[in-house]
N, C-alpha and C positions, 0 to 999 in steps of 0.2 A: 636698258635696263633702270640706268639708275635714275635718267630723265623721265622714264614711263612712273617709274618708284613715287617723282617728287610730284611728277605731276596727280598722279591719281589720289596722292597725301594732300595737298592744295584742294584739288577737288572736292574730296571728302571731309575736308576740314570748313567749305564753304554750304557744302549740302548740311551738312550737322547745323552750323549755326543757322542758317536759314529755317528749317525743317524745326529747329528748337524757338527761333521768334515767333514760326508763325503756328507754334502750339501754345507757347505764351498766351501770346494775343488772342487767340480763341479762348483759351481759357479767361483770360479777362475780361470776353466780351461774354460769356457765358453768367459768368458771377456777376458781373456790373448786371445785365438781364432778370438773372434770377431774384436780383435783391429791391427790385422793383425801380431803379432807379432811370431805367429809360422811361416811362410813362411818367415820371415828375418832371422829367427833364420836357418830352417833348409839350405835356400842360404846359408849360414855364413858357417853350419855343413860340408856342399858339399865341402868348401874349405879346411876344416882343421878338420875332423869328429874324430879324437881322443880327441879334447877338450871340451868333453862332459862330466858336472859335473852333480850330481842329483839337486843341485839349480837351473841349468842351465836350466834342464828339466823341472821343476817343473814352472820357471819361465815362461818358452813359453808357459806351458800349456799342454805339451805331461804327459800323464799317464802311462809312460811304464810298472812302478811299479804296476801298478795296485790299487793302495790306495785308490782310489775312488771307485771302484767296492770291493778290498775286505770286507771294512769297511760295504759299503749295503750288502752284502752277511753275514757277523757276524751276522749283527743286523735280515735279516731275517733268518737264519738259527737260532738263538734264539727264535724268534716270534714262526717260526713255529713246533718247539721244544716244548716250551711251552706251546702252541694251541694245539696242539698231545697229552699232556698227559693227560690220559683218564678223563672225570668227570672235569677236571680243574676248568671251572668255574661253574657248576653246585657245587662242591664243596664250593666256594668260597661264592658263592650264599647262601649258609647253614651255616653262620658263624650265631650264635644266639645273640650275642651284636649287636645293632644297629649301632652304633658307629665303632666298629671294622671292621665292614664286608664293610660300608661304603669306610672308609679311604681305605681296601684292594683294593677294586673295581677300587678307583680313581687313583692307582698306571697305570704308563703307559705302564708297561708292559700285565698288564690286557686288559687295553683298546685295545691295539693293538693286543691281542690277541682274543679278543671278532669280531675285524673284519675280523677274519680268519677263511674260513669254517672248520678247520682242528677243532675249537673249537666247532664245530656244532655237536650233535649227536639228537637217539632218547629222550636225557636227558630233552628237552626243552618240548615240547609234552607231556613226562609224567608228569614233574612238572604242568604242564596248566591242565592237567587230574587228577591230585591227588585230592582224597576226602579232604584234611587240606586245610583251607582257608589259615595259613601262606605260603604253599609251593607254591601255586597257586599265592599270593601275589607277592614272589619272583620272581617266571615266569616273573609279570608282569611287574616288576622292572627292569628286565634284561632286556627286550622291550622298555621301557623307557630310561634305559641307553643309549641302541645300538641308538634311535633316538635322545638323546642327545650329542651321540660320533659323530656321521652326521653331523648332523645339526655346531656343532661348529669344524668340521674338513672340510665345504663344499666349503671354498675358497681353499683347498687344491685339489681339483677336476679338479682344472683348470688348475693346476699345470702338464704340460704333463707326467711327470716322474711318477708322482704320480697317476693319473689316470691309467697310463697305468698297475702301480703293482698293484693298489688298487680295481679298478673297478673291473680285469680281475680276482681276487681274491673270487670278490662278486658275479660275474655273474658266477663263475664256478658251 
């Protein structure tokens, strides 16, 4: 369990950093485009197109390098890969130590995976129908955690980028 917690901690940290960098780059690009800098920069480049540096491209808000999209794609691929791991959420819910289980379920990679359709399967209904009270309680805990995640993240649903990706995942 210690290695699992450490791996989830590191993975969550990396995804959080990549997500934040992607969000900031996208905001910077949108801000630059709204200020009209892109149009004036493109006009100046028509006069001298060979004078294009990476810094100029980023200052004008052009994402020719695909940095924003690549970071978002990497985060998305890792989330899907983790969520697609057979019964990963069920396995994490099965950790016996309450504190350890709570700690592991609080990592962002786990919470993000919970929002993915790939993490679902027959395991939830099987747990809810299990004869053992403890197993049923953990399935109910999962539903409570999902409710908390959605409540905590409800403001993000107003962000059109997030709405498109997350609502489409939840509605599929």
